[in-house]
Each structure stands twice: as structure tokens, then as C-alpha cells.
N, C-alpha and C positions, 0 to 999 in steps of 0.2 A: 685325921690329918686332912682328908679330902675336904671335910667340912671346914677346916681352918683356911685352905686356900680359896675355896669357893667364897667364904665371907670376906676375905681379903680383896678378891676381885671385884665383888659386889659392893664394897664399902665406899661410900660416897665421900668420907674424910680422907681417903687415901689417893686422890687424884692428883696429878701433877701435869704441867704443860700448858699449852694454850689451845684455846678452841679455834675452830675454823674461822669464825667471825672475827676474832681478835687478830688473827694473822692477816685476814683480808683487810681490815682497817689500817693496820701497821704498813703493809705493802702499798695501799692507796696512798697514804700520806707521804711515804717515802718517794713514790713515783711523781707526786704533785711538786714536792721539793726539788727533785731532779729536773723535772720539766721547766720549772720557773729558772732554776740556775742555768740550764742550756740556753733558754730564750735570752736571758741577760747576757751570756757569754756571746751569743751571735750579735746582738745589738752593739755590744762593746767592740767587737772585732770589726764590724762594718764602719763604725765610727773612726776606728784607729786606720783602717784601710783609706778612707777618704782623706783623713788629716795627713796621712804618710804621702799620699799622691799629691796633695796640694803643696806640701813642703818640697817634694821632687820637682813640681813645676816651678815654684818659687826659686829653687836653686838653678834650674835651667834658665830662668829670667836673669838671674844674678850673673850667670856664666856669660851670657850674651852681653850684659852690661859691661862686665869686666873686660872681656875680648874687645868690645868696642872702644872702651877707654884706654885700653894699652896698645891699641893699633894693631891687633893681630890680623894682619892682612894676607889673604892667600896670594901665591904667586901669580902673576899675570892679571892681577886685579885692575889695574888703571886707578882711577879716582875712587878711594874708599869712603863711603858715607856712614857706615855702621853696621849693626847686626839686626836683622829681621828674624822675629819669632812668629811662626804660624801654626795654628791648630784649627782644624775644620770642626764644624759643630757636630756633636755626638761622634767624635773619633778619639780613641786613646792616644794617637800619634801626634807628636810635636816636632817640628823641624826648626833649625837655625840656620839662616842664610847669611853670608857675607854680602852686603850690598856694594856692588862695584859698578863702575861705569861700563865695563864690559858685560855685565849680566850678573845675576845673583849666582852665588856658589854655595851649595850645600855644605855645611860645615859639621853639623851634628844632628841626630834624630833619635828619639827614644819614645817608648810607649810607657803611658802611666800605668802603674800596678792597679790591680783589682777592677779593671774595666771602667774606671773613672773616666767622665767625659765632661767638656764644657757645654753649657747651655747655649752659648753664643760663639760664633767663630772669633779666633784671636788672630790679629795681624798687626803686631806692634814692632816699631823699628827703634832700637837703642842708638842713638846718634853718637858719632866719634868725637868731633871737635868741640862743638858747643855743648855737648851732654844733651840730657833730657831724652824724651820718648815721644814719637808720633803715635797717634792712635791710642794713646793711654786710655785705660778703662777699668771698669770693675770686672774681675774675672769670677765666674761662678761655676764651680765644679759640682757635678752630681753623680750619685751612685745610682745605676740604673735599677737595681733591685729594690730600693727603698726611696721614699721621698725625703732624701737627706742631702743637703747641699753645704759646700764650704765656699766662703766668699772672701776675696781679698782684692786690694786695689793696687795698680800700678799708675802712679801720678805722672803728669807731663814732665815734672822735674826729675823723674827717675826713681822715686821712692817706691819700694815694694812692701807694702804692709803686711803685718802678721796674719790678719784674717781670722775668721772664726767659724765654727760649725753652726749650722742652722737646722733645727729639726722641722 
């Protein structure tokens, strides 16, 4: 009986399972696939963050444009000219002011999500009576963590274009 057990243990044909080398190769391949997946997700997430912040800013511009066109005038404004939108270079904060003969009145302020910032300062005024925009320009937003930008235009006629991501 002892001889039978010994021959079963030493028998080469009776092996089952994986060798250490096979396990290491399998784990390495899985880790590479997971690493590629995580890197792709991070890139996708950053692109979505930038596009979302650009949409937020476009909606902020549209809000200023709508308020200007509908004559949303603050109390004690005097003569109302329109709404001014300002954003300092490399700042996530954007402000909307009512432009009055008695001085500008802060009406709204927000911070863009994800740390997105403009590459140049923004100072546009959406005019009330005749419409249009003074200081219309191309807006370029960037994500500080990557060399990724989103560009859209605000035309002198007041059109706010859709824009696009730029790698």
C-alpha cells in the first residue's frame, strides 16, 4: 500500500493545476489590460469634464443674453445697457453684471467644474436694445492637468457656437 501511494505521488501523469510561471503570465496580462482600461477611463473622464464645463459656460452666456434681451433690470439701475460676462485668465470663476448708468450690479456668479480655466480673459457685454455683443471673441477653455482644450465662438451678432474639443 505504501508503495502504491508513493508511486501515485511521484507519477508525472497525475499532475493537475498550474505552474507558477503560467500564473505569473496570466496575472501580468490581466494587469496590463486593467492598466489600459483605467488609463482610457481617466482620459475619457477628463474630456467629459472639459466638455461639461464648456457647456456650463455657454449656458451662462445664454442666460446673460436672455436676461439682456428680456430687460431683466435690477432695481435702481437707471439706464440699462445689457449684461456683461467676465472671467479672469486662469480662473474658474465667471461673473455676470447688469450694466447700468449707476454702475455695474453683480447678478450671478459661478465656478466652472473640474478646475477648467480660460486661456484668455473674457469680458463680453450682451446688449439689450440693439442686440449683439461687444468684445465678441473665441473662447478657449483648458484643463490644467492635460494639454486639452475646448474652443467655441461668441459672434458680434450674439451667436454662441457649439464648439469642439481639441487634443
